[in-house]
N, C-alpha and C positions, 0 to 999 in steps of 0.2 A: 596472672596468665588466666584465660578462660578454661573452662573444661573444653576437650578435645574428644569428638566422637569421628571415627574412621567409617565413611558409608560400607553398606555391605554391597557385596559384587552384583553386579549383573547379570540376569539369567539370562546367558547366549541362545536357547534353544527356543526362545518364543519370539518370532518376527513380532515386529510392531509392538513389542514390549516396553517400548520408553515413550514418555508423553510430555510436551513443554507445557506446563500450566501459562494459565493468563497473568498470576501475576510474576512472570520471569523467571519460576522455578522449575523441577524436573520431577516426575514421577516417574518410576521404574518397579518393574518384576525383578525382584533379588534371591539371594541364598540358596542354598542347596535343595534342588530339585523345583525351584520357582513357587514357594509357597510364603512368600514375603514381599513386602511392599518398601520400597524405598522413598524418602522424600529430601529433597535438597531446595533449599529456599533462602532468601534475603541473600543473594550472592554480592550485592553491591554495598554491603554492611561490615563492618569488623565483626560481627558475631553473626555467620552463617547458620542456618538453621539445617541440622541435619539428623532424622527421625527416621524409624524403621516401625512398620507395624507388621503385627501378626496377629490372625485368627483362623487361620485353616490347621488344623494339625495333621490332617491325611490327603486334603483338595489341595491339588496344584492350581495356580492360576492359570486360565485360557485367556484371556484378553483383559486389558485394561484401558479405560479412557476416563477423561476429564472433563468436566462440564466448562462449558465455554464462556461460563460467566461467574465469576469468583466474586462480585461487588457485595453480595449479601453473604452466600453461606460457599464454604471452601469445600467443595464436593467433586469425590469422583467413584468412577463407578468398577467394579473387578466383578468378572463371570469366571466361578470356579471349574474346577473338570467334571463336576456332577449338575453342572448348567444351572447353578443358583447364584445370582446375582445380590452383589453385596455393594449399597451405597455408603460412601465412609464419608466422617465429617472431619475435615483434617485437625480442626482444633479439639475434638474429642478422642482422636485419637482410636476410634473404633467405627464400626459398621452400624449406622442408625436405621436404615429402610433397607426394603429389597423384597426381591418374590421368588416364589419357589415354582413358579407356572411349568418351568421348563427341566424341573429336577427329575434327576434319572438316579436310580440305584446302581450301584458298582457293574451289578452281572449284565445290566443293560446297556451300559456303554460302549458298544461295539463299532460305534461309528465315531469317525473323528471330527463329524461336523460338530460346529459351535461357532459363533463369533455373536460380537456386540460394539454397539457403539452410540455416542450421545448425537441426538439430531439438531438441527438448528433451535427447534423449538424448547430445548431441553430435556424433552420427554428419552427415553432409553429404549433403543431397537436391540433386541438380541433373538436368535435364531438357532436352531438346531436342525437336524434333519428333515423335520416336517412340520414344525411349528414356527410361528414368529410372533413375538410378544412387544405390544409398544407400551410401556411402563412410564407412568406419569409420576414424577416424586412429589410435585406439589400437593397431590389428593391421595397419594398411596393407592392409585389402584391400575390395572394394567389389563388391557383388549388381548385377545388371543384370535389369532389367524392360522388354521389347517391349511395347510397344502397351500396351493399359488403356483403359479410358474418360476418362481424366483426358487423353490425349495425343491422342484420336481426333478428327482435324480441329481440331485446336485448339490456334492457336501461342502457346503460354504464354510470358509474358515478363516474369511477377514470381511469387514463392513468398514466403508468409508463414504461418508454423508456428504453432498457436495454443498460447497457453501454458497451458493449461488442460487441453488433452489433447493428450497427444504423436504420436496416433494420427490427428490430423485438420491438414488444411494448408487454405490458400486460394491459389489461383492466378488472375492474371489474365493477360487474353490480350490478342492485339493489337488485336482486334477491340471491347473491351470487354466480354465475357462474364467472369463471375466464376464458378468452380469451387469447391466445397466437396467436397475428398475425402478419402479414407481413405490413411496412408502408406502401409499394408500391402499392399494390394492394387490401389490408384488407382483403386479405384471411387468413382463420383462420386454423394454427397448430396445436393447441391442445384445446380442450374444458376440464377445469380440475372442477370438481363437489365435494367439499367438505363441503363447506358451505352453510347455507340457510337462512342465511341473508345478508345485504348489505354489500360489500368489501370495508374496510375502509384502507386497507395499505396493497402494494405491495412492495418487497424489492427484488433485483437482486443479485445473486452471483455466483461466477464458482468454484466448488471444482477441485482441482489437484489429479488424481488417481496414478501419480507416486510416490512409496515409496522414501524415500528420501536416496540419498547414504551414507548419513553420519551414516544410523542406521545399515547398514551391518557390522556384524561382520568379523573378520580377516580372520577366518577359510574360509567363504565364499569366500572371495577373493582370498584365496590360493588355494581354491579347484576348480578353474575353469580349466574346462579338455581343451587341444588344440583342436582346429576343425583339421579334416584332410584335410591333404595339398592335392593340386590341382596334380593328376598325369600327368607326363609330355608328358604322351601320347595322353593327350585329345588336340582334335584339336583347341579347346579354348586357351588353357594354350599358350599366346603367349609373357610372362614373364619370365623373369629368376630371381628368387626369391632369389637367393644366396645373393647378393648385398643389400637386405632390411633389413638386421638384424638390422643395426643403422637407420633406416629409421622410422619417426615420426610415431605416433601410433603402434609401435612395443614393446611388452609386455617384459622388460627384467628382469632379477633379478640382481639388482643394488650392494645390500647387501648380498653374499648367506650367509647361515648359517654356523657355525664354525662345525657343526657336520658332516655335507655334505662335503665328498672329491670333492674339486674344478676340476670339468672336464674340459677336453682339448677343448679349443676353435676352433671349425671348423663350416667355414662357410657353414649353414645349414640354414634351413626354416622349422624347425622342430616344433619350439614353435610360428610360426607366425600365428596372428589372422587375418585373410584375411576380414572378412565382419567387423570386427572394425576398420582395415585401412580403408576401403571404406568408413566408415561412417563419420570417423575423415577426411577422403581428401573431402568429399564432403561437411561437415561445413565449411572447409579452404575456398574452392572455394566461397562458399555464403557470408561469412563473410566479405569482401569489399562490400557488398550491401548494409551494414549499418555503416559505418567508427566509429560513436560514441560508437555504442554499443561494437564493434572491440576494441577499445581503451580501453572501462570500463571491457570487458574481460580479454585484455592483462595486465592491471594495476593488474586486482583480481587475474589471474595467477601467475602474478609473486610474490604477496605476499604468495599464497599458496605455491609457488616452493620454496621460501625463507625460510618458515616455514618448510617445508620438507627437506630441507639440513640442517637446525638446529638441524633435530632431527638423532640419532646416530643408531636406531632400525632400521632391514631391512623390518620387517614387517610394520611399519609406514611409510618406503618411498613405499610399494607395495599400502597401500590404497591410499598414498596422491597421487600418478600417476592416480589412478583412480579417485579419487575424483575432479583433476583436468579436467580430459575429461568430468565428469559429470555435474561440473559447466561450461562447455562450452554449454553444451546440455540446460541446464535451463535456462540461462540468454538469452538466443536467444531465445526470446520471442513475435517476431518483425510477428509473423503467424497471421493470421486473427482469429479471434475468433471462428467460425463456423468449421475452419481446430483442432484447439485445442479442440473445442469440440468433435470431431469426433475421434479424437487420445487419448488423454491425460487428459481429462478432462470432468466433467459434469457441465452443465449450468442449473441452480437451481433459483427458486423462493419462498420465505417464504410469506404467506399471512393470512391475519387478518380480522377478520370482528365484528358484532354485538355480538360475541357469545365467550363464552370463553375457545377459544381451536386456537390454531395455527398451519397451515399445512405449511408441507414443500413439494415440489414438482420437479421430475426429468425432466427435459422440453428434454431430448434427447429420452427419452421414454414414456413421458407423465404418467407415474405412480406416485402415492404419494409414497415419502419416508417416512415421519413421521407426525404423529399427536400429538400435544404437547397441552395435558389439563392443565389449568390455574385453582387454586383455588379461588372460590369466594363465599362469604358469600351472594350474593344476590340472588334471586330468579331467575328462567327461562326467566320470564318477562322483569324483572329489566335490566338481560344482556344486551338485545338487544338494550336498551336505547342509551349506549354510546358505543362508536367505539374503539378496539383496534389497537395498532400499534405495528409494529413489524420490527427490523432492523438487519442487521447482522455490527458487529463492523469489522470483517475479516472473513476469510474461517472458523475460528475456534471457533467464540463466536458469539452467536445470544442474541439478548436482547428484551423483551417485556414487555409491562403494564398488568396488571390484570383489572378484572373488581372494582377491591377494590382500584385500584391506586396505586398498588404496584409493583416495577420493578423487572423482573427477569433476570437472566444473565444463559444462556445455552453454555457448551462448546460442540460443535459437529463436526463430524468426518465422513466421508462417506469412506466405505472398501467393495469392491465386491458389490457395488451397494445396499449398507445397510447403514441407519444412525443410529447412535449411538448419543446420547446426554446425558449429566448429569448438574445439577444444580449447580451452582457456587455461593458460601458464598457470594461474592463481592454484597452488599446492597448499595442500594440509602439513603441517609439521609432524603430526604422531601418524603412525602406521598400523597397520591391523584392525581397522575401523570395522566392526561388524552389525554396527547400527547408529541411528543417528536422527536426530530431530529437529526444529527450527521453529522460532517464533517470531513471525513478521511483526508482530506489533511491538513488541521490546528490541527486536532485532539482534536475537540471541541464535545462536547455532551451538546445539550438544551433540557431542559424539562420546562413542562408549569404544574402548581398546581392548584388545584381547590382552593388553599387557597391565589389567585390572586398573585401567584410568578412565575416569569420567573427564572431559575436557568442555568448556564453553568459552566460545570464541565471540568476537563480534562479527555478526553475519554478514557484512560487506566488508570486511577486512579480517581474514582469516589467521595475518599475522598477530594480531590484538587478542591475544588470550586473556579473557577475563578471571577464570579459575581453571585450576588442574587439581582433581581430588584424586590421591589413590585408595582404591577399595580393598576388603578384606574380606575373608568369608567368616561367618560366624561359627559359633560351638566351637573355640580353640580351646584343645585341652591341656595346653602345657605352654609357659612363658617362661624361658632360663636365660639370664642374662651370664654373657663369659666370664671367668675368674682372672682372665687377663686382660681384657677391655670391657667395662661396667657398660660403656654403649653400646656394646654389640649384643642384640637383645634376638635370640631364636624362639622362632613363634610355629607351633605346629597343632594341626588338628583335624577336622574331619577333611579338609582337601588334599588328601594323601601325597603332601608336599611339605616341605621346613622350608621358611622365609626366614631371611638372617637380616634384622633390619639395624637402622641407625638411628639411636635414642635419644642422641644428641640434640637432634633437631625434629623432633617428633611433632608431628602436623600431620594434618590430614592434606594440605596442600601440598607437603614436601615429606614424601614417606620412601626413600628410596630403600629397595630391598632387592637380595637376590634369592631366587628360588631355586629350589635342589628338589627333584621329583622322583629320579633315576632308579628306579629299583625300589621303590617305596610300595607302591601298588596298593596300600590301604589307609584306613585312618591311622592316623599318627598318635598315639597315647602319651607316651615319654619320651624327653631328651635328656642329656646331659652332656654338658662339656668336659672334656679332658683337664684335669687340673694341674698336667704339667705344658702338656701339647696346644697350643693354643689354635690350631689347624684341625684339631679332630673331634669330632659332633658324635655322640652315641644316640642313636632313637630305637623304639620299640614301637610295634603296630599292634593292630586289633587282629591280625592274622597269625598273631606268634612268631613273628621274623622281628630279629635283632640284628641292627646294623651299623658300622662305625662309619663316618662319611668325613672324607679329607676335604674342605671346603676351599683348599687352594687348588686342588686338583682340576685342571681346564676337562676331565670327561663328568666330572660329579659323579662317577659311578662308586657306590661305598661297599665297602667288605661286610657281605651278609655271614651272620654265623649259624653255625647247625641249630635246626627248630628243637625246642625242647617241647613245646606245646604246641597245640593247635587253637588255643585260646587267646583270651587278652593279655598280653603281657603290660601289667600297669607299672611297674616301676623298675629305674632300674639306676645303677649308682656306682661311679667309680670309687676304688678303696686302695689303699697301700697296705699290702699284708705282708708278714712275715710266717714261717711255720718252722717244725723242725728239721724237715729234709733241705730248705733253703732259707738260711738264717740274711740272703741279703732282700732287703725293701723290694716290692714290684708292684704295680700299678694291675689291678685285675677289674674286669666288670661284672658286677651283681646285676642278677635280671629276676623276678618274680612276676611270677603269674599270679592265679586264682588261689593255688593250693601248692605250687612250686617253687622252689628256691634253686637257682643254679649260680656259678660265674665262670666266666671264661678267662682263662690265665692269658697272659701277654703272648701275642702273636701265635694264638690257637684258638680254634675256630670250634674246637668240642666241647659241650658243657660239663662241667662238673656239679653234681647234685649238692645238696647241703641241707641239713635238719630235714631228713626226708620223712622223720614219723610227726611232722608238724606242718599244718596248713597255711603256709605263710603267704600273706598278700602284698606286704610292702617291705621297702629295704630303703635303709640310707645308713652311709657311711660316714663317720665324720672323723677326725684326726686321731681320737683318741680311742673310740668304740663302733662298733657294727650294731645299729638297730634295726629289729624286726619287730614287724607287726604279723599277726597271724589272722585267720579268718575267722575265728573263734574268740575275739576280743584279747587276746594275749601280747603285752610287749617282751621280747626277748634281747637283753643286753648282750654282744659277746664280745671280745677280746680281739682285734686286729690282728694279733700274736697267736695263732693256734687254731683262730675261730671258737673259742670254748665257749658255752652258754655258762653265764656269772650270776643272772639274776632274771627274775621276770615278774611281770606285774599284769592282773587282768583289769581292763577299764570298759568292757563292753561285753556283749552278748555275742555281737557278729564282727565284722570285718574292720580293721583297721586300715584309713585310707592313704594316710602319711605320715612320717616321722620326720623333724625337722631338727638339726643340731645347732647349736646358738655358735655362730660365728665367733663372738667375743668371749664366749666360755663354752669348749667343746665339751663340758661336762652337762652342761643343761640343755634337755630335749622336751619340745611339745610333740604330744601325739594327737592326731584327730581320728574319730570313727566314725559310723554310721550314726552316733548320737550327738545331741546337740553341743556335748561338754567338749572342752580342749584341755586336757592334763598336763600340768608341767611337773618335769623330775628333774632331780640332783643325783646325778648317777657317778659321784667322785667315789663314792664307797661302795661300786659296783662290785669290785674284787671280795668284799666282804660280803657280796650278796645281798646288798641293802639297796633300794631305790628310794629317797628320798622324797616325798610329794609337796612342791613346792605350792602349787595351789591348783584351781580349777577355773577356768573362764569359761563362764557362761553368760549367756546371750543369743547363740543361734536359736533358732527356733526349730522347724521340723526336718527330718529325715537326714540329719547328720551333716558334718564338715569336710568340705571335698579338698580342701590343701591348707594349709600352715606355711608361712616363710618368715625367716626372722630378718630384722634389718641390719644392714651392714655398719651403720653410723651410730645407731642407738640400741643398747644391749638390754633394754627393757621394752622394746617395740616389736608387737608381733603383728603380723598380717595374715589374716585367713578370709576363705570363701566357704559360702554353704549352700545348700539345695534350697534354704528358704530364699533365695535370690540377693543377700546381702553381701556387702566388703566390709569386713571390719579389721579396725585397727586398735590394737591392744595396748596398753600401759599394765606389764607382767609385774611391776611391783605394785601396784593398787589394785591389779586382777581387773580393770576397768577397763570398757570399749571406749577410747577416745574418738572414733570416727567412724559414721556408718554410711553407706552407700547402698540404697535400695534399686537392683536391676530389674527388670520384667523377664522374669525366668529365674531358672539356678545359674548361681554363678561357680564357673569352673576353675579359673586361674587368675593369679594375678603376681604383681610383683612393683617394688618400688622404682620411682622411677631414678635413675642412678644420677642424673645431674640434680634433681631436687627431691629429699626423701618425704617431703610435704605434699607428694603427689604420686599416687597411684594407676597404673595400668593394668587393668582388667579385661575379661573377655567371660562370655557366658553363653548360654542356650541361645540366646536371641538377641546377641552383642558381638560385633565383630573385635574392636579394639576400642576401649573407651578410657581417658585417662581424666582423674577428677582431683579436685583440691582436697585435700584430708582434712584443713583446718575449718574450726566454727561448722562442722555438720552436724555436731550432736546439739547444736542449740537450734536446728530448724525442724519445723515442725514434721515429723514423718508422716507421711501419710499412707494407710494401708492400699497396697495394690489390688487391685480386682482379680480375685482368681479366674473370674469369667468375664467377658463382656458384659456392658448392659443388653437386655434383651432386645434384639431386633424388633421393629415394626414393619411386621412382612404386610406385602400388600395383598389387596383382594379383588378379584376380576370385577370390571365395570359392569354394572347392573342397566340394562335394558329400561326403559319409559315403563314399560309393563311389568317387570321384576319390582320397580322401583315404589309401584302401588299395591303391588301383592305384599311386598315387606312392609309399606306403611300400616296394610290393613292388619297385617299380625301382630305387629306392636301395638295398635290399638287393642286387639282382641286380648293380649296378654296383660295388657294393663288392666283392662275391665275383669278379666279371670283372678289377677290376683287381688283386685279390691273385694269383689265375691269372697274368695277365699278368706280374705282378713273379715270381713263380717261374720262369716260363720264360726271361724276358729272363737271371734269375740264371743259370741253366744252360747257355743261349748264349755269355755272356760267358767262364765256366769253361772250354766247348769252345773257344773261339776263344784262348783262352791258351796251349794244348795242342796248337795247330798248328805242324805243322813246315814251314817255309820253305827248301828246298836243305839239308836236312840239320840245320838250327839252329833252336831255337825261339824264337819270337816275343816274347821277353822284352822287358817295357816299358822297361829300360834300354837295349835294343839298339835298338827302335823310335824312342827320344826322337830328334826332329831335331837336326842340327847349326845354330846359327842364322844363319852365314853361308853359306858353301858346303856344299851339302846332299848328302845321298847319293840322290837322285833314283832311282837303280834300284840294284838287289841286286849289281852289279859295274861298274867303270870302264870295263871293256872288253866294252861293250857289245854289241859286232857279231860278235865272234869269241865270246864266250858263248851270242850266240844262235844261230850256228853249229853250234856244238858240240853243242847238245840238240837242234837242228834237224835236221842231217842228218849225225850221228853215223857210220851206217853208209855213206854214200856216201864221207866222208874216208877213212875206213879201207880201204873197196876202193881207194881212189885212192893211197892210198899203198902199199898190198901188192900190186897188178898193173899200176901204171903205171909208165913210166919214170922215173928222175929227171931225165934231162935234157928231156922235154917241160913245154910252160910249164902253169903251175898255179896257179890264183888260190884256192886256200883258205887263211884267215887262219889256220887252225890248224898249216899248215905253216910258215908265217912265223914263229909262236909258238916253234917249237921249232928253228928253224934258227938261223943267226948272229946276231952283233948289230946289222948294217946291217940286216938283216931285222927285227930287233926292233923297231929305231927308225921303220921302214917301217910296221908294225903300229902303232904309238903315234902317229902321223901320222893314220893312216887314222882310229885312232877318237877324236882330239881334234879332228879336222875335222868328225866325228858328232856331239859334244858343241855344236859352236857352231854347226853347222844346227839342232839340237834347240832350240836355243834358250832350255835348261835351266839354272838357277843350280846346275850339278853338282860336285862336290869335283875332277870328273874333268879339268875345266879348271886346277885347281890341282897335282893330281897329276902328269900326265902331262909338262908343262912341265917340271917339275923334274927328270924322269927323261931327257926329251931335251936337257937341257942349254940350252933357251932360255926360261929363267924370266926373266930381267931383260926381256926383249922383251915377254913375256907382260904382266908387271906394269905395264910403262909404258904400254901399250895399256889397261889397268885405268884409270890414272891420268889419260889422257887422255879416254877418257869417263865420269870420275868413279863409277866401280862400285868402287873398291879397297875391299876388306874387312880386318879385324884380321888375317884368316890369311894377307894377301900380305904384311902388315908382318912378321908373324912369320917370316916364310922370307925375307926380304930381306937380313937378314946373311949367307946364302949369296952374296949375291953381292959387298959391300962394307958397311963402315960407313955411309961418306958416303950411300951408296943407300937403307939403312935410315932415316938421317936426313931424306931428300926423302920417302921414304914416310909416315912418322910425319906431317911437315908437311904433305902431301898428303890425308892422312886426316882431320886435324884441321879443314883446312878445308872438306872435303866436309860435316862434323858441322855446323861453325859454318854454314852454306849453310842447313842444313835445322832453324836453330835447336835444337842441341842441345849447349849450349855445355858442360855436365856430360861430357858423352861427349869432347868434343875436348879438354878440360884434361888429362887424364892422358898426351896424347899430347905436348903441349907442354911440359908438365913433364918427359918424357923425354928430349925434346932439349934441354933448361936454358932454353928460353925463357919465364922467369919473368914476365918483366915484360908479354909478351903474353898468358900465362895470365890475368894479375891482369886486364888491361883487359877481354878477353871475358867474365868473370864479372861485372864491374861492369856490362858492356854488357846482360849478360842479368839484371841486380838479384838475381844472387846474392853480396850484398856480405859475409854472414856466411863463405862459402866463400874470399872473396879475401881477406879480414884473417886467416883460417889460412893461408892460402897464405904471405900476406906476412909474419907471424909467422916462421913454419918457414924461411924461405929471404932474408928481409930483415933488415938491422938495425933496432934499434928507434928511431935518430933519422932513417930513411929518410922522405923526402916523402910516399912511397905511403902511409902512414899515414893523413897528413892529409887526402888526397887521397881515400880510401877513407870516412874518417867523413864527409868534406862530400858526398860523394854518397849515403851511407848516410842522413843527416839530412835532407837535402834530399828525399830521396824520400819518408820517413816524412811529411814537414810537406805535401807535396803532397798526401797521401790524407788530409788531418787528423788523424794521429796523433802530436799533439803530445807525448805523453806518452813514448812511445817514443825520439821524436827527442833529446828532452831526454835520456834515459839514454844515447844513442850520443854524443851530444856531451859529457855529463860524464865518460862512460868512457874518451873519447879525450882527454881534457885541455883539450876547449874550452868554459871555462866561458861565456864572454861568448853563444855560440850556446845553451847550455842553458838560461840564463838569458830569452835572447830567444824559446826554443821556448813555456817554460812561460808568458811574458808573453801569447802569442798565444791562450792558453786563455780562453773565453769566460765560463766559470764558473770563478772561482778560488775553492777553499776555504782554511779557514785555512791547513791543513798549507800548500798550493800557495804561498801569499803567504810564509809563514815561508821556503820553500826558493827561492824568488825573491830573499829579501832577504838569505838567507846567501850566494845565489851573488854578487850584489851586491857584498857584503863582500869576498870572496874576490879577485874581479876587481880 
């Protein structure tokens, strides 16, 4: 059985919101608010394609249209409410091109004008209140026209290009005016006023005014009078007509009547039709211009001639010859639509609005041909609420829907500029049709019903239904099956209604449902079937309403409880309780909001508060216990006898989303919260205050888990959905996920298909209902979904010839400027390399900084260096003319004085390094000269700023001091999570075990193994420890192949067999390996 996706509902408030695709599919605007696009394709196959597209978080869709040619790329265009055009690629499932030429901010969208359509040239025309944009998808450029007669004082809401003339477009306005305009200059050819409400549908047709030749009688053909021949004295008579008797185009009496005497055959031009012969000659001359049509005409003519030759009646032969020439004229239809309209055809349009009638217009004259009124049981004010649709099936048949949702078929004909119509009896099975479209090429008729149906029938035979899809809204919040009939599933969510489905025949084509919407009025968050009464269904809404619905009542009016909150009621649950005042078990309904918990006694609408001192967010009643989840992450277990809290457990910092009791063992519960983990507990000893943790299911990613549900047939199978978009099936015995489905958007709810629990039915933020097979999904390559679509290649305004020249010049100038700048930088770099600093060239090797203690300045004796270059003359004067016994503070004198003075200079310079807080090498160099290196290094050990340079100088002090320095530096690296930098120092002081331990803690198993190989004996226990840790690490990450390899290499055959056995998909080779390992064991 294939996976099944139910199409999303069609957005009914957008006229012209469905489009038939060239390949026989359907595109439509769907979803709540009209922010999604639905696609149905491959309807003639066993696996139809049903897809949903979503890329607009806040903008609704204003218009949608399809590329008329899908031979290369399957593209369609969408215009959003902020007037941004997106061109989607069906295979990429995201917008790839577009433009923002009409983009408006939300504050400036005060007008309702805005429309879009594909032209016959595959360009896209889009308009708003004062601008028109023609966008070329091939070049990704557009041109903008401001103003124009088409947009002047007209709020255009609908565009429809003429299929017979690519330069003509019909525009429907908000106030009911239809404008026929030229695409090239937006000039208006006709203004058609017949409607007073918004135009919702326009369709083009071309009526042929030539009467068909086949309808002429034989008497008319035989009564043709010969045209007068040209007199031989005429100065323009340059032909001799005597030889034209057997020429083509000359009428001949091939089979004369027996009654008439056979005349003498004499060369004469008496019966020659000169005008007709010239016409035929002209056709034969022009025919080779289109050889394909010529071949078709020849084949058709030959067939007609063969049929004529088989007939023995002379009258038939005459008619046959005339029909041959007539076919030649009719089939030659390569003339432009305009020339045809001017001569033998009338170009017309049919229009519909939010009024109960349809107009048909003659565009040759701009006059109205007919107004077709439609029956409606609605009031005039209600008629304007729903737009009508009108389409021509062909030039003889018109179809439209009424305000009541009935389809009407009319036969139409145009004679002498007068249109006549008659209602056909052909009826459509489905009712409440609010929109439809058709594809004349594939002979398909698509209709959308208010009964949440999408129907496709044969265009010529409405009784032949090709497909019939049920639709469902997306963002369903809850799915619950009835405990009395597992095939009865209740579904509810954002649609302010509850659907009860028959899951035994779950399919998009056959999904009958009952809808309950009375007195709900808001988004339904949770539903709960009554455990004993199969007709009672409780529900809660986002407005704080709690109600109980009797699905068997004809009125469908639920019993509503007294509200206890104005917030969302997240969870409701039925529970069988007893208390001290009433020992008789009775069913009550628990309900929890964000922070409150209440219960409604049987036949009582007033809430009774429970656990008022705790912010309860979820509730679930089992057969033995009542589970509560709080908004601060606690689970509370209460007895159903007295409702007393027996034990509690904290599993999260925030809210708990759901608690589920295992139907096979009512003491086992699963709890989900805003964190990705799912916790399993055994509450069999809850009376003693103990909740035993069974395990934690890890796998969901961000933002937590929305729902958990146990299987009814397998006590170890658990289902969960998450905000990460995944639906997961778990084996709670092994604490592993056995199946994963990745949806596009957050997954909100799911349930096992009662008929076969290998299938799961789920819904999410961008899904209606989707059923998938849970088997063999773990072996599929999980593709990471894009959080955002790929960047759209936005179009640019088309440049004029002058702009192109200027742009080319600018590009050339930039290229020249970059070339000159690169040359200047190269010269500057060369000059910098030649700069001399303090007599030394700035060689690259000399300027390369030392990694630890750096030469932050040009010398370590910075103060004396500065004094030397700044006050050289003053120091020299002092040394030459002042007495030696006078006090002198020049550092230069200390440099050239005795040893004690030199030590004093070093102390002054070292203090300057410390005060400047620089990581200078002077702090290593000066203590080494001053013989206080040990104290300096101890200070660095204390502050944890030891460097390898300090360790390298430590042997100057002692061997034991060096060992202490190595240990201290290794500890520093370990604190910074740099185990590989720490290990060499541990090995240097022969702490082998500690080095291996640190490598294992940092998951450097290969390095730990090689260290042990070098420094340990082969029978040492350390090898077994390393192999165990390495294999377990690989197993935790799902790499069973490498885990088995490590175990086998280390001689652990049993572990290797165990790792291979954990593979879900075992090839013949793997089975053979496991068998061989078991033999060796």
